[in-house]
C-alpha positions in Angstrom: 19.3 15.7 -20.0 21.3 15.2 -23.2 22.3 18.8 -23.2 26.1 19.4 -23.0 25.5 22.6 -21.1 26.4 21.9 -17.5 27.7 18.6 -18.2 31.5 17.7 -18.4 33.7 14.8 -18.4 34.6 15.6 -14.9 31.0 14.8 -13.9 30.2 12.0 -16.3 31.7 8.5 -15.7 34.0 7.0 -18.3 31.8 5.4 -21.0 33.3 1.9 -20.2 31.6 2.1 -16.8 28.1 2.4 -18.3 28.5 0.1 -21.2 29.9 -2.7 -19.2 26.9 -2.8 -16.8 24.7 -2.8 -20.1 26.8 -5.6 -21.4 26.5 -7.6 -18.2 22.6 -7.2 -18.3 22.7 -8.3 -21.9 24.6 -11.5 -21.1 22.2 -12.3 -18.4 19.4 -11.8 -20.8 21.0 -14.4 -23.1 21.1 -16.6 -20.0 17.4 -16.0 -19.4 16.6 -17.1 -22.9 18.6 -20.3 -22.4 16.9 -21.0 -19.2 13.4 -20.5 -20.8 14.3 -23.0 -23.5 15.5 -25.4 -20.8 12.5 -25.0 -18.2 9.7 -24.5 -20.7 6.3 -23.5 -19.2 7.4 -24.3 -15.7 8.6 -20.7 -15.5 4.8 -19.7 -15.1 4.3 -21.4 -11.9 5.8 -19.4 -9.0 5.9 -22.6 -6.8 8.6 -24.1 -9.2 12.2 -23.5 -8.4 12.5 -22.9 -12.3 10.3 -20.0 -11.9 12.3 -18.6 -9.0 15.6 -19.0 -11.0 14.3 -17.2 -14.0 12.7 -14.5 -11.9 16.0 -13.7 -10.3 18.0 -13.9 -13.6 15.8 -11.2 -14.9 15.3 -9.0 -11.8 18.9 -9.3 -10.7 21.0 -10.2 -13.7 19.2 -8.2 -16.2 17.2 -5.4 -14.7 19.6 -4.5 -11.8 22.6 -4.5 -14.2 20.8 -2.1 -16.5 19.6 0.2 -13.7 23.1 0.3 -12.3 24.2 1.5 -15.7 21.4 4.0 -15.7 22.2 5.3 -12.2 26.1 5.6 -12.8 25.2 7.8 -15.9 22.3 9.8 -14.6 23.1 10.6 -11.1 25.8 13.0 -12.2 23.5 14.4 -15.1 20.1 14.5 -13.6 20.9 14.9 -9.8 24.3 16.6 -10.0 26.0 13.9 -8.0 29.6 13.5 -8.7 30.8 10.0 -8.0 34.5 9.9 -7.3 36.6 7.1 -8.7 33.6 5.7 -10.7 35.7 3.1 -12.3 36.9 1.7 -9.0 33.3 1.8 -7.6 32.0 0.0 -10.7 34.6 -2.7 -10.3 33.7 -3.1 -6.6 30.0 -3.5 -7.6 30.0 -5.5 -10.6 32.4 -8.4 -10.2 31.0 -9.5 -6.8 27.5 -8.8 -8.0 27.9 -11.1 -10.9 29.5 -13.8 -8.9 26.8 -13.3 -6.3 23.9 -13.7 -8.9 25.4 -16.8 -10.3 25.9 -18.2 -6.7 22.2 -17.4 -6.0 20.7 -19.2 -9.1 23.0 -22.2 -8.3 21.7 -22.2 -4.7 18.1 -22.1 -5.9 18.9 -25.1 -8.2 20.8 -27.1 -5.6 19.5 -26.0 -2.2 23.2 -25.5 -1.1 23.6 -23.7 2.2 27.2 -22.7 1.3 26.0 -21.1 -1.9 23.2 -19.3 -0.2 25.7 -17.9 2.2 28.2 -17.0 -0.5 25.5 -15.2 -2.6 24.3 -13.2 0.6 27.7 -12.0 1.2 28.6 -11.1 -2.5 25.2 -9.6 -3.2 24.5 -7.9 0.0 27.9 -6.5 0.1 28.0 -5.1 -3.4 24.4 -3.8 -3.5 24.3 -2.3 0.0 27.8 -0.9 -0.4 26.9 1.0 -3.7 23.5 2.0 -2.4 25.2 3.6 0.6 27.6 5.6 -1.6 24.9 6.9 -3.8 22.4 7.7 -1.0 25.3 9.6 0.9 25.9 11.8 -2.2 22.2 12.4 -2.8 21.4 13.4 0.7 24.2 16.0 0.5 22.6 17.7 -2.4 21.6 21.2 -1.5 18.9 21.5 -4.1 16.8 18.4 -5.3 14.8 17.9 -8.4 11.8 15.5 -8.6 13.9 12.9 -10.2 16.7 13.1 -7.6 14.2 12.8 -4.8 12.6 9.9 -6.4 16.0 8.1 -7.1 16.7 8.6 -3.4 13.5 7.0 -2.5 14.1 4.1 -5.0 17.6 3.5 -3.5 16.0 3.3 0.0 13.5 0.8 -1.4 16.5 -1.2 -2.9 18.3 -1.2 0.5 15.3 -2.5 2.2 14.8 -5.1 -0.6 18.2 -6.4 0.1 18.0 -6.6 3.7 14.7 -8.7 3.1 16.5 -10.9 0.7 19.3 -11.5 3.2 16.7 -12.8 5.6 15.2 -15.2 3.1 18.6 -16.5 1.9 19.6 -17.0 5.6 16.4 -19.0 6.2 16.8 -21.1 3.0 20.4 -21.7 3.9 19.4 -23.0 7.3 21.3 -20.0 9.1 18.1 -19.2 10.9 14.6 -20.6 11.5 12.7 -18.0 9.3 9.7 -17.9 11.4 8.2 -15.0 9.4 9.3 -16.2 6.1 6.0 -15.7 4.4 5.8 -12.1 5.5 9.3 -11.4 4.4 8.9 -13.2 1.1 5.8 -11.2 0.3 7.5 -7.9 1.3 10.6 -8.8 -0.7 8.5 -9.5 -3.9 6.6 -6.2 -3.4 9.7 -4.0 -2.7 11.3 -5.5 -5.7 8.7 -4.8 -8.2 7.0 -1.8 -6.9 9.5 -0.3 -4.7 12.8 -0.7 -6.8 11.8 -1.4 -10.5 8.7 0.7 -10.8 9.9 3.4 -8.4 13.3 4.1 -10.2 11.5 4.0 -13.7 9.0 6.6 -12.4 11.6 8.7 -11.0 13.8 8.9 -14.1 10.7 9.5 -16.2 9.9 12.8 -14.4 13.0 14.2 -16.1 13.6 12.3 -19.3 10.0 12.2 -20.6 10.0 16.1 -20.6 13.5 16.4 -22.0 13.7 13.6 -24.5 10.3 14.1 -25.9 9.6 17.8 -25.1 6.3 17.3 -23.3 4.6 19.2 -20.6 6.0 18.6 -17.1 4.3 16.3 -14.8 1.9 17.9 -12.1 3.8 19.0 -9.1 1.8 16.9 -6.6 2.6 13.7 -8.8 6.2 14.3 -9.1 6.6 15.4 -5.5 4.5 12.8 -3.6 4.0 9.7 -5.8 7.5 8.0 -4.9 7.2 8.8 -1.2 3.5 7.5 -1.3 4.6 4.2 -2.9 7.4 3.6 -0.5 5.0 4.6 2.6 2.5 2.2 1.4 5.1 -0.7 1.0 6.5 -0.1 4.6 2.9 0.1 5.9 2.0 -3.2 4.1 5.1 -4.9 5.7 4.5 -3.7 9.3 0.7 -4.4 9.2 1.2 -7.9 7.7 2.4 -9.2 11.1 -0.9 -8.2 12.7 -3.4 -8.0 9.8 -3.9 -10.9 7.2 -5.3 -8.5 4.7 -2.8 -5.7 4.9 -0.9 -6.7 1.6 -4.3 -7.0 -0.3 -5.3 -3.4 0.5 -1.8 -2.0 0.0 -1.3 -3.9 -3.3 -4.6 -2.5 -4.7 -3.6 1.1 -3.7 -0.2 0.6 -5.4 -1.8 -0.8 -8.5 -4.3 2.0 -8.9 -1.5 4.6 -8.3 0.8 3.1 -11.0 -2.1 2.8 -13.4 -2.8 6.6 -12.9 0.8 7.3 -13.6 0.9 5.1 -16.7 -2.2 7.0 -18.1 -0.7 10.3 -17.3 2.6 9.5 -18.9 0.8 8.1 -22.0 -1.1 11.3 -22.2 2.1 13.4 -21.9 3.5 11.5 -24.9 0.6 12.5 -26.9 1.4 16.1 -26.1 5.0 16.1 -27.5 6.0 19.4 -29.1 8.2 17.5 -31.5 5.9 15.0 -33.2 8.6 12.9 -34.7 8.0 9.4 -33.5 11.1 7.1 -33.1 11.4 3.6 -31.7 12.0 4.8 -28.1 8.7 6.6 -28.0 7.0 3.3 -29.0 9.0 1.4 -26.4 7.7 3.8 -23.7 4.1 3.3 -25.1 4.5 -0.4 -25.1 5.9 -0.5 -21.6 3.3 1.8 -20.1 0.5 -0.1 -21.6 1.8 -3.3 -20.3 2.0 -1.6 -16.9 -1.6 -0.8 -17.1 -2.5 -4.4 -18.0 -0.2 -5.8 -15.3 -1.8 -3.6 -12.5 -5.3 -4.5 -13.7 -4.4 -8.2 -13.6 -2.9 -7.5 -10.1 -6.0 -6.2 -8.7 -8.0 -9.0 -10.2 -5.8 -11.6 -8.7 -6.4 -10.3 -5.3 -9.9 -11.5 -5.4 -9.8 -14.7 -7.4 -7.6 -17.8 -8.2 -6.7 -17.3 -11.8 -3.3 -19.1 -12.7 -3.3 -18.2 -16.3 -4.0 -14.5 -15.5 -1.0 -14.7 -12.9 1.3 -16.1 -15.7 0.2 -13.4 -18.0 0.8 -10.8 -15.1 4.4 -12.0 -15.1 4.8 -11.4 -18.8 3.1 -8.0 -18.5 5.3 -6.7 -15.7 8.5 -8.1 -17.2 7.6 -6.6 -20.5 6.9 -3.1 -19.0 10.2 -3.0 -17.5 12.2 -4.3 -20.3 10.4 -1.8 -22.8 11.5 1.0 -20.6 14.9 -0.2 -20.3 15.3 -0.7 -24.1 13.9 2.9 -24.6 16.6 4.3 -22.2 19.3 2.1 -23.8 18.6 3.5 -27.3 19.0 7.1 -25.9 21.9 6.6 -23.6 24.4 4.6 -25.7 24.4 6.7 -28.9 24.7 10.0 -26.8 27.5 8.7 -24.7 29.5 7.5 -27.6 29.2 10.8 -29.3 29.4 13.1 -26.1 32.7 11.5 -24.8 34.5 11.6 -28.2 33.3 15.2 -28.8 34.4 16.1 -25.4 37.8 14.7 -26.2 38.1 17.1 -29.1 37.4 14.6 -32.0 35.6 16.7 -34.7 35.3 13.3 -36.5 33.2 11.9 -33.7 30.2 10.0 -35.2 26.9 11.4 -34.8 24.2 9.6 -32.7 22.4 8.2 -35.7 25.7 6.7 -36.8 26.3 4.9 -33.5 22.9 3.2 -33.6 20.6 4.1 -36.6 17.0 4.9 -35.7 16.0 1.9 -38.2 18.1 -0.5 -36.0 16.2 0.5 -32.9 12.9 0.0 -34.7 14.0 -3.4 -35.8 14.6 -4.2 -32.1 11.2 -2.9 -31.3 9.6 -5.4 -33.7 11.6 -8.2 -32.3 10.5 -7.2 -28.7 7.0 -7.0 -29.6 7.0 -10.4 -31.4 8.7 -11.9 -28.2 5.9 -10.4 -26.0 3.1 -11.7 -28.2 4.8 -15.2 -28.3 5.1 -15.2 -24.5 1.4 -14.3 -24.0 0.3 -16.9 -26.5 2.6 -19.6 -24.9 0.5 -19.2 -21.6 -2.3 -20.9 -23.7 -0.2 -22.9 -26.3 2.7 -24.4 -24.4 5.0 -25.3 -27.2 5.3 -21.6 -28.1 7.5 -21.1 -24.9 10.4 -22.4 -26.9 9.8 -19.8 -29.8 9.6 -17.3 -27.0 12.9 -18.3 -25.5 14.6 -18.2 -29.0 13.2 -14.8 -29.4 14.5 -13.7 -26.0 18.0 -14.8 -27.1 17.6 -12.7 -30.4 16.5 -9.7 -28.6 19.3 -9.6 -26.0 21.7 -10.8 -28.6 20.7 -7.6 -30.9 21.2 -5.5 -27.8 24.7 -7.0 -27.1 25.8 -6.3 -30.7 24.8 -2.6 -30.4 27.0 -2.4 -27.3 29.9 -4.1 -29.0 29.4 -2.0 -32.2 29.3 1.4 -30.2 32.5 0.3 -28.3 34.4 -0.6 -31.4 33.3 2.8 -33.0 34.5 4.7 -29.9 38.0 2.9 -29.9 38.2 3.2 -33.7 37.6 7.0 -33.5 40.1 7.5 -30.7 42.8 5.5 -32.8 42.2 7.1 -36.1 40.0 10.2 -35.5 41.3 13.8 -35.9 41.2 16.4 -33.2 40.8 20.1 -32.9 44.3 21.4 -31.9 43.0 24.5 -30.1 46.2 25.1 -28.2 48.5 24.7 -31.1 46.5 27.1 -33.3 46.5 29.6 -30.7 50.3 29.5 -30.3 50.8 29.6 -33.9 48.6 32.6 -34.3 50.4 34.4 -31.5 53.8 33.8 -33.2 
């Protein structure tokens, strides 16, 4: 992926597009830490509005911001999709999206119908708008890779997820009766975690695991059929839930087993690296995949018995899985983009990737992340530790925020003071 062959500035979006989505995600991460300090262990009970607010802060504010950053960068690189006017499209997505997330969080807290309506318009318009643009470009591709096919499926799942959310917010806002609220809520939860977050990570991994870490490629039947299988199971579960009360139980178990198999396979691939050098990003992937296995194991157990503490742990496991992979991608994308854009502009003084974010800096964040996860797990049993977990969450995202600011300052500094190759001038001089 991070090979300059076949990649040009005409294809890649401006670095500011990607960095500001990362910046938005990091700021929402700081907000999540503050909410944890405010709400305490109430976040572990899904019946509480505090848990709902924190969940949407993470899934929308943090995860979707990070994933928009990844999509804007990777669609041109992995899929060969050229998004015209990327800065304009980013503006049309990010600003209403941020306002929509804040409106939704406020609506959950106050129960205000106007806020639910505002959130529905802002989030529905921004998310469905960019999904339509990305899908339209993906569908036009003459040749698809496993990753581009998977991203197409993940974007379809995001569109369905958004439509389901609009039904729920309309019901909560009193705009409709919401006769099938329970079925839509379960589907919304499942499409969000399995059909969007997990599916997009899986789709990206088909390309980046092999290219970042020089591993054997995934088996063809996995990369070709797993995304479609997961989407098919989700749609089947939603449709059957109206006529069969156990539909989601069966579908959830099948999805959990599929994701566990994927996680074990990917962990195996990471042990087969042709470059045995281990950096922080490898460990972020290992931690994330291990947490996915724990989460899916807990998901299966929860289907058969009422275990509140295991359910609380499952929230931590799945959130830890998603964030671990995001951090792994972040520490690959940001240093590369800073170097790539400056190098492509002709600056021979462009900082090398390790000068943008040093490997030791990423490793320190790994330790912070691991400590945060352990503290969250312990707080399920020792309640006061939740405040330590909240403080560590702020530290983790603050650490990430500083890396974004540092990369941007380095980028601007190089543009102002860096020296360029003067190819044309040298050529003219030699001809004279």
